[in-house]
ZAKE-855902 format. One line per field, with one value per residue (C-alpha): residue number from 1; chain; x, y, z. Coordinates in Angstrom, 1 decimal, always signed. Layout:
drense: c(NUM; ...)
tiba: c(A; ...)
px: c(X; ...)
py: c(Y; ...)
pz: c(Z; ...)
//
This chain:
drense: c(1; 2; 3; 4; 5; 6; 7; 8; 9; 10; 11; 12; 13; 14; 15; 16; 17; 18; 19; 20; 21; 22; 23; 24; 25; 26; 27; 28; 29; 30; 31; 32; 33; 34; 35; 36; 37; 38; 39; 40; 41; 42; 43; 44; 45; 46; 47; 48; 49; 50; 51; 52; 53; 54; 55; 56; 57; 58; 59; 60; 61; 62; 63; 64; 65; 66; 67; 68; 69; 70; 71; 72; 73; 74; 75; 76; 77; 78; 79; 80; 81; 82; 83; 84; 85; 86; 87; 88; 89; 90; 91; 92; 93; 94; 95; 96; 97; 98; 99; 100; 101; 102; 103; 104; 105; 106; 107; 108; 109; 110; 111; 112; 113; 114; 115; 116; 117; 118; 119; 120; 121; 122; 123; 124; 125; 126; 127; 128; 129; 130; 131; 132; 133; 134; 135; 136; 137; 138; 139; 140; 141; 142; 143; 144; 145; 146; 147; 148; 149; 150; 151; 152; 153; 154; 155; 156; 157; 158; 159; 160; 161; 162; 163; 164; 165; 166; 167; 168; 169; 170; 171; 172; 173; 174; 175; 176; 177; 178; 179; 180; 181; 182; 183; 184; 185; 186; 187; 188; 189; 190; 191; 192; 193; 194; 195; 196; 197; 198; 199; 200; 201; 202; 203; 204; 205; 206; 207; 208; 209; 210; 211; 212; 213; 214; 215; 216; 217; 218; 219; 220; 221; 222; 223; 224; 225; 226; 227; 228; 229; 230; 231; 232; 233; 234; 235; 236; 237; 238; 239; 240; 241; 242; 243; 244; 245; 246; 247; 248; 249; 250; 251; 252; 253; 254; 255; 256; 257; 258; 259; 260; 261; 262; 263; 264; 265; 266; 267; 268; 269; 270; 271; 272; 273; 274; 275; 276; 277; 278; 279; 280; 281; 282; 283)
tiba: c(A; A; A; A; A; A; A; A; A; A; A; A; A; A; A; A; A; A; A; A; A; A; A; A; A; A; A; A; A; A; A; A; A; A; A; A; A; A; A; A; A; A; A; A; A; A; A; A; A; A; A; A; A; A; A; A; A; A; A; A; A; A; A; A; A; A; A; A; A; A; A; A; A; A; A; A; A; A; A; A; A; A; A; A; A; A; A; A; A; A; A; A; A; A; A; A; A; A; A; A; A; A; A; A; A; A; A; A; A; A; A; A; A; A; A; A; A; A; A; A; A; A; A; A; A; A; A; A; A; A; A; A; A; A; A; A; A; A; A; A; A; A; A; A; A; A; A; A; A; A; A; A; A; A; A; A; A; A; A; A; A; A; A; A; A; A; A; A; A; A; A; A; A; A; A; A; A; A; A; A; A; A; A; A; A; A; A; A; A; A; A; A; A; A; A; A; A; A; A; A; A; A; A; A; A; A; A; A; A; A; A; A; A; A; A; A; A; A; A; A; A; A; A; A; A; A; A; A; A; A; A; A; A; A; A; A; A; A; A; A; A; A; A; A; A; A; A; A; A; A; A; A; A; A; A; A; A; A; A; A; A; A; A; A; A; A; A; A; A; A; A; A; A; A; A; A; A; A; A; A; A; A; A)
px: c(+0.2; +1.5; +0.3; -1.1; -2.0; -3.7; -7.0; -6.2; -8.1; -11.1; -12.0; -10.6; -13.9; -16.4; -14.1; -14.0; -18.0; -18.2; -15.9; -17.3; -20.2; -18.2; -17.4; -21.2; -21.9; -19.8; -17.0; -13.6; -10.6; -9.0; -11.5; -12.3; -8.6; -8.7; -11.6; -9.8; -7.4; -8.9; -10.7; -8.2; -5.7; -8.9; -9.4; -5.8; -6.6; -9.6; -8.3; -8.4; -11.5; -14.0; -16.3; -19.3; -18.3; -16.8; -18.0; -18.9; -16.9; -14.2; -14.4; -14.3; -11.6; -9.3; -10.5; -9.1; -5.9; -5.2; -3.8; -5.6; -6.0; -9.5; -10.1; -8.4; -10.4; -13.5; -12.4; -11.8; -15.4; -17.1; -15.6; -15.9; -20.0; -20.5; -18.7; -21.1; -23.7; -23.9; -22.9; -26.1; -27.8; -26.8; -28.3; -24.2; -25.0; -28.0; -26.7; -24.4; -21.8; -20.6; -24.1; -22.3; -19.5; -19.4; -19.4; -16.0; -16.6; -14.3; -12.9; -13.3; -9.4; -8.6; -8.1; -3.8; -3.4; +0.1; +2.0; +2.6; +6.1; +6.1; +5.0; +7.5; +10.6; +9.0; +8.9; +12.7; +13.9; +11.4; +11.7; +9.3; +8.0; +6.9; +6.6; +3.3; +2.2; +2.5; +0.3; -2.9; -3.2; -2.4; -4.3; -7.1; -7.1; -7.0; -6.5; -3.5; -4.7; -6.6; -3.2; -1.6; -4.8; -4.5; -5.2; -4.3; -8.2; -9.6; -9.1; -11.9; -13.2; -15.6; -16.7; -14.2; -11.1; -10.0; -11.3; -9.8; -12.7; -11.6; -12.8; -13.1; -14.0; -16.8; -16.1; -18.4; -16.5; -16.3; -14.8; -11.6; -10.6; -7.1; -3.9; -3.3; +0.0; -1.1; -3.1; -1.0; +1.4; -1.1; -2.2; +1.0; +1.7; -1.2; -1.9; -1.1; +0.4; +2.6; +2.8; +3.8; +6.5; +4.5; +1.9; -1.4; -0.4; +1.6; +0.1; -1.4; +1.1; +4.1; +2.3; +2.2; +5.8; +7.7; +4.9; +5.8; +9.2; +9.0; +6.9; +8.3; +7.3; +3.1; +2.6; +1.3; -0.4; -3.5; -2.5; -2.5; -5.8; -6.4; -4.7; -6.8; -9.9; -8.9; -8.0; -11.2; -12.8; -11.3; -11.6; -15.3; -17.3; -18.7; -18.2; -21.3; -19.0; -15.7; -17.7; -18.2; -14.4; -13.5; -15.8; -17.7; -21.5; -21.4; -20.9; -20.0; -17.6; -16.2; -16.2; -13.2; -10.9; -11.5; -9.2; -10.8; -7.4; -6.7; -7.8; -10.8; -10.8; -9.4; -11.7; -14.8; -13.6; -12.8; -16.9; -17.9; -15.8; -17.3; -16.9; -14.8; -17.8; -19.7; -20.2; -18.6; -20.4; -18.3; -16.5)
py: c(-0.4; +3.0; +5.5; +3.9; +7.3; +9.1; +8.0; +8.5; +12.0; +10.6; +8.5; +11.1; +13.2; +10.4; +8.1; +12.1; +11.2; +8.0; +8.1; +10.7; +8.9; +6.2; +9.5; +10.4; +6.7; +7.3; +4.4; +4.6; +6.2; +3.2; +1.6; +4.0; +4.5; +0.9; +0.7; +4.4; +2.2; -0.8; +1.5; +3.9; +0.5; -0.9; +3.1; +2.3; -1.0; -0.2; +2.4; +4.1; +3.5; +6.2; +5.0; +6.7; +4.2; +1.6; -2.2; -5.6; -7.1; -5.4; -5.5; -8.5; -9.2; -6.8; -9.6; -12.4; -11.1; -10.3; -13.6; -12.4; -14.2; -15.7; -13.0; -9.9; -10.9; -11.5; -7.5; -5.3; -6.9; -5.6; -2.2; -2.0; -3.2; -0.5; +2.1; +1.6; +0.9; +5.0; +5.9; +4.1; +5.4; +9.1; +8.5; +9.4; +5.9; +4.4; +1.1; -1.0; -2.6; -4.2; -6.5; -9.4; -10.1; -13.4; -13.7; -15.5; -17.5; -17.4; -21.0; -21.7; -22.7; -25.3; -23.6; -23.8; -22.5; -21.7; -24.1; -22.8; -24.3; -22.1; -18.5; -18.7; -19.6; -16.1; -14.7; -15.5; -14.0; -10.8; -7.6; -6.0; -4.1; -7.4; -9.4; -7.0; -7.9; -11.6; -10.9; -9.2; -11.5; -15.2; -13.7; -11.4; -12.4; -9.3; -8.8; -7.3; -4.5; -4.1; -4.6; -1.5; +1.1; +0.0; +2.9; +3.6; +5.2; +2.9; +0.4; +0.5; -0.9; -3.8; -5.3; -7.8; -5.8; -4.1; -4.7; -3.4; -1.9; -3.2; -1.9; -4.3; -4.9; -2.7; -0.5; -3.0; -3.1; -5.9; -6.1; -7.6; -8.3; -7.6; -9.6; -7.2; -6.7; -6.0; -3.2; -2.0; -1.5; +0.4; +2.4; +4.0; +3.9; +7.4; +7.0; +4.4; +1.3; +1.0; +4.7; +5.6; +7.8; +10.6; +10.9; +8.1; +4.4; +2.2; +0.1; -3.5; -4.9; -2.8; -6.2; -8.2; -8.7; -8.5; -11.1; -13.3; -12.9; -13.9; -17.3; -20.5; -20.9; -21.4; -19.3; -15.5; -13.1; -15.2; -18.1; -16.4; -15.5; -18.9; -20.3; -17.8; -19.3; -23.1; -22.2; -19.9; -22.5; -25.7; -23.4; -22.3; -25.0; -22.2; -21.5; -17.7; -16.4; -17.3; -15.9; -12.7; -11.9; -12.4; -10.0; -11.8; -12.5; -15.9; -18.6; -20.4; -18.4; -18.8; -23.0; -22.9; -21.1; -23.4; -26.7; -29.7; -30.8; -34.6; -35.7; -35.0; -36.4; -39.8; -40.0; -39.6; -42.2; -45.1; -44.4; -45.6; -48.0; -51.7; -54.4; -57.1; -58.8; -58.1; -60.7; -59.6; -61.1; -63.7; -63.5)
pz: c(+0.1; -0.8; +2.1; +5.2; +6.6; +3.9; +1.2; -2.4; -3.2; -4.8; -1.8; +1.1; +1.6; +1.7; +4.2; +7.1; +6.4; +7.3; +9.9; +11.6; +11.7; +14.0; +15.8; +16.0; +17.3; +20.7; +19.5; +21.0; +19.2; +19.8; +17.5; +15.1; +13.9; +13.1; +10.9; +9.3; +8.9; +6.7; +4.7; +3.4; +2.6; +1.1; -0.9; -2.6; -3.8; -5.0; -7.5; -9.8; -9.3; -6.4; -3.9; -7.0; -8.9; -7.6; -8.3; -6.1; -9.3; -8.6; -4.4; -4.5; -7.3; -4.3; -1.9; -3.7; -4.5; -0.4; +1.7; +4.8; +8.0; +8.0; +11.4; +9.4; +6.0; +8.0; +9.9; +5.9; +5.2; +8.0; +7.5; +3.7; +4.6; +7.2; +4.8; +1.5; +3.7; +5.3; +1.7; +0.4; +2.6; +3.2; -0.2; -2.3; -3.4; -4.9; -4.6; -1.9; -3.9; -0.9; -0.8; -3.0; -1.6; +0.2; +3.8; +5.7; +7.9; +10.4; +11.4; +15.1; +16.4; +18.9; +22.2; +22.6; +26.2; +27.2; +29.7; +32.9; +32.3; +29.4; +31.5; +34.2; +31.6; +30.5; +33.1; +33.8; +30.8; +30.6; +31.6; +35.4; +32.3; +30.2; +33.3; +33.9; +30.0; +30.5; +33.9; +32.6; +29.8; +31.8; +34.7; +34.2; +30.3; +28.7; +25.1; +23.6; +23.2; +26.4; +28.3; +26.1; +27.9; +31.8; +33.6; +37.0; +36.4; +35.5; +39.5; +41.4; +44.8; +45.7; +48.4; +47.4; +46.5; +44.0; +40.0; +37.0; +33.9; +30.7; +27.7; +25.6; +21.8; +20.4; +23.3; +26.1; +28.9; +32.3; +35.4; +36.2; +39.5; +40.5; +42.5; +45.0; +44.0; +40.4; +42.0; +43.6; +40.8; +38.2; +40.5; +41.5; +37.6; +37.8; +33.7; +31.6; +32.5; +30.0; +28.1; +24.3; +23.8; +22.9; +24.8; +25.6; +25.4; +23.5; +20.5; +21.4; +18.3; +21.1; +23.8; +21.1; +19.7; +24.0; +24.8; +21.3; +21.9; +25.4; +24.5; +21.8; +18.9; +18.4; +21.2; +22.1; +23.9; +23.5; +24.4; +28.1; +27.1; +27.0; +29.5; +32.0; +30.3; +30.7; +34.5; +35.6; +34.3; +36.4; +39.1; +39.0; +36.1; +34.8; +31.4; +31.8; +34.3; +32.0; +29.4; +31.6; +32.9; +29.1; +27.6; +25.4; +23.9; +23.8; +26.0; +22.8; +21.5; +25.3; +24.6; +21.7; +24.9; +27.5; +26.6; +29.0; +31.0; +30.3; +32.8; +32.9; +29.3; +30.4; +33.4; +30.9; +28.3; +31.3; +32.7; +29.4; +28.6; +28.6; +31.9; +30.5; +31.1; +28.3; +25.4; +22.6; +19.6; +17.5; +13.7)
//
């Protein structure tokens, strides 16, 4: 992509108008930044056509040329659908060329909780800041972007101790209980726990890169979240509680984060085995 910040001239005014509607809807600055980035990227892919004359076929071809992972492909499809839906409803186009863009079926991966031995090894190598990143993922179940945005003002008191207000996907908020020592560290930060170089907080990619560097190949920040989900379910046997802690709308999503312990799987298969007295058919 030629320019990841500015859209090409034919698209610029429309993208800014669409972005204003996201701001008016009260979406977070991070969400707006992410969606705008994707739409600017798409506008370069669709050039030389402008927003008022691009066709469904051109959009499909642009998507087909990209080597995106399913979750990335789905996010880009949602972005372009939002943009052209606004363009159509606002009267700037008589049709919506994104309607017939094929929907993306995101495959559900198996849970992959990071083993505690790998986490312990990572903690040994990590800086004090990196250890906080790992703990927020493994002990609190936070996503990369949520870790990046941890702020001292988000610590609140409740009847049992202190918790963290977490702003997750879609700007949905949830409350996650904090260990006492983490509470003190976050409150002592007096601002963002991971401040950016030029104000604000670090990017979520910064968190992801640091965690991935410390873990073995195949394990990353999200596998710490899987570890949290698996451990929390083992303690509660309640998917609804785990879903609440992870910020999931549906326990069906949570099921893909929870790995059943090997011991429980063996117990289940042992319980259904036939007894030795069973009569087997002769051949």
